C-alpha positions in Angstrom: -42.8 125.4 165.4 -40.3 128.8 163.4 -37.3 127.5 165.9 -38.0 124.1 165.0 -38.2 124.5 161.2 -34.9 126.4 161.2 -33.5 123.6 163.6 -34.2 121.0 161.1 -33.2 122.6 158.1 -29.9 123.9 159.5 -28.9 119.5 160.6 -30.4 118.6 157.2 -27.4 121.3 155.5 -25.3 120.2 157.9 -26.0 116.7 157.3 -25.8 117.0 153.2 -22.2 118.8 153.8 -20.3 116.0 155.6 -22.1 113.0 153.6 -20.9 114.7 150.9 -17.5 115.5 152.2 -17.3 112.2 153.1 -18.0 110.7 149.7 -15.7 113.4 148.0 -12.5 111.8 150.1 -13.6 108.6 149.3 -14.2 108.7 145.6 -10.9 107.0 143.6 -12.5 109.2 140.6 -10.5 112.8 140.8 -13.3 114.4 139.1 -16.0 113.4 140.5 -14.7 114.0 143.7 -14.3 117.5 143.0 -17.8 117.4 141.9 -18.6 116.4 145.0 -17.3 119.0 146.6 -18.3 122.2 144.4 -22.1 120.8 145.8 -20.8 120.8 149.2 -20.0 124.2 148.3 -22.6 125.3 147.3 -24.8 124.6 150.1 -22.7 126.6 152.1 -24.5 129.8 150.5 -28.2 128.2 151.5 -27.0 127.4 155.4 -25.2 131.3 155.8 -28.4 132.1 153.9 -30.9 130.3 156.4 -28.5 131.3 159.5 -29.1 135.2 158.6 -32.7 135.2 157.4 -33.4 133.4 161.4 -30.8 135.6 163.2 -33.7 138.7 163.5 -37.0 136.6 164.6 -38.5 136.2 167.8 -36.9 132.6 168.7 -36.7 131.4 172.5 -33.0 129.6 173.1 -35.0 127.0 174.5 -37.6 126.2 171.4 -35.3 123.8 169.1 -35.9 120.9 172.1 -37.4 120.1 174.9 -35.0 119.0 177.4 -37.0 115.9 178.5 -37.9 115.1 175.6 -34.5 114.8 173.8 -33.3 112.7 176.8 -36.9 110.7 177.1 -35.8 109.7 172.7 -31.4 109.1 174.1 -32.7 106.3 176.5 -35.4 105.1 174.2 -32.7 104.3 171.6 -30.3 103.4 174.0 -32.6 100.6 175.5 -33.6 99.7 172.8 -29.7 98.6 171.4 -29.0 97.4 174.6 -27.0 100.0 175.7 -26.3 101.2 179.7 -27.0 105.3 179.6 -25.8 106.7 182.8 -26.6 110.4 182.9 -25.2 111.8 186.1 -27.1 114.2 188.0 -25.2 117.7 187.4 -25.6 116.9 183.7 -29.5 116.6 183.6 -29.4 120.1 186.0 -27.4 122.5 183.6 -29.1 120.7 180.7 -32.3 122.3 182.2 -30.7 125.6 182.4 -28.5 126.1 179.8 -30.7 125.6 176.0 -27.6 126.0 174.0 -25.5 123.9 175.8 -27.7 120.6 174.7 -26.6 120.3 170.9 -23.7 119.9 172.6 -24.7 117.0 175.1 -27.3 114.7 171.9 -24.0 115.7 169.5 -22.3 113.5 171.3 -24.1 110.9 173.5 -26.0 110.0 169.6 -22.3 109.7 168.5 -21.0 107.1 171.4 -25.3 105.7 171.0 -24.2 105.7 166.9 -21.6 103.2 167.6 -22.4 101.3 170.3 -23.1 97.7 170.6 -24.9 95.3 173.0 -24.0 95.6 175.9 -21.6 99.2 175.7 -21.6 102.0 178.8 -22.6 105.5 177.5 -21.7 107.6 180.6 -21.8 111.6 181.2 -20.7 113.3 183.5 -20.1 117.3 184.6 -16.9 118.9 185.2 -17.0 121.3 187.5 -15.3 122.9 190.4 -16.2 126.4 191.9 -12.6 127.8 191.7 -11.6 126.5 188.0 -11.5 128.8 185.4 -13.7 126.4 182.7 -16.2 123.9 183.6 -17.7 121.2 181.4 -18.5 117.4 180.6 -17.4 114.5 179.6 -19.9 112.0 177.3 -17.0 108.8 177.7 -17.9 105.0 176.4 -16.5 101.7 176.5 -17.3 100.9 172.6 -15.3 100.0 170.1 -13.7 103.9 170.1 -12.0 105.3 166.8 -8.7 104.7 164.8 -8.5 108.6 164.2 -9.6 111.2 166.7 -8.7 113.4 164.6 -10.2 113.0 161.2 -13.4 112.2 163.9 -13.3 115.6 165.1 -13.8 116.6 162.3 -16.0 114.6 160.6 -14.5 113.2 157.5 -14.2 109.7 159.7 -16.6 107.4 160.7 -16.2 105.3 164.0 -16.0 101.7 163.8 -19.6 100.6 163.9 -22.5 100.7 162.3 -23.5 103.3 159.5 -22.0 106.1 162.1 -20.4 109.4 160.2 -20.2 111.8 163.3 -21.6 113.3 161.8 -22.8 115.9 165.5 -19.2 115.7 165.5 -18.3 119.4 163.8 -21.7 121.2 165.0 -21.0 120.4 168.7 -16.8 121.4 168.5 -18.4 124.8 166.3 -21.5 125.4 169.3 -18.4 125.0 172.1 -16.0 127.3 170.3 -18.4 130.1 169.7 -18.6 129.9 173.9 -14.7 130.1 173.8 -14.7 126.5 174.5 -13.1 123.1 173.1 -14.0 119.5 172.0 -11.2 116.7 173.0 -11.5 113.7 171.8 -9.2 111.0 173.1 -9.6 107.1 173.6 -11.1 105.8 176.6 -8.8 103.8 178.7 -8.9 100.0 178.4 -11.2 101.2 175.0 -13.7 103.1 174.3 -14.3 106.9 173.6 -14.1 109.5 176.0 -15.4 113.2 174.8 -14.8 116.3 176.6 -16.2 119.3 175.9 -14.8 122.5 178.1 -16.0 126.2 178.0 -14.8 129.3 180.6 -16.7 129.5 183.5 -18.2 132.9 183.2 
């Protein structure tokens, strides 16, 4: 319960900061844009305070969500939207064992589903080689893609389609950076988006 509360509050603050950033970049009124940025800045304090206060709590890493529950929610959403969501078996095995990585997968799959239309395929694949210095995963789709990949990574531009804001992308990038890894977005030929998450093999 404590970890779910921490998780929900943290996500709400990140989402609010992302929304304010987007609004500030879209409005033409310079004074209003400054006020929006100022409001966003003031949210950083409670965000960092929340992390400080909860750092010492005895919270299990797997407490924010059960992987099975999260996967079922994503599968149900894809089914309702008539999107084909394909999970490679290795990804499901890794998610069962690696709780801190789950928010990355959920964010990347949600990003693809947010932008998808009926008939789109979203594939989640594991990248691993016994001799490689890195491991990772790829979430690829054949949807509308994104005309500004760098801006999408920073959460400052929405992908084409729906009301998608791409707010999970900077969160996923931050989690990967803490592992010494990185998030890479590139066009998925012939169309769509390919999100690659990589981190050093331990």
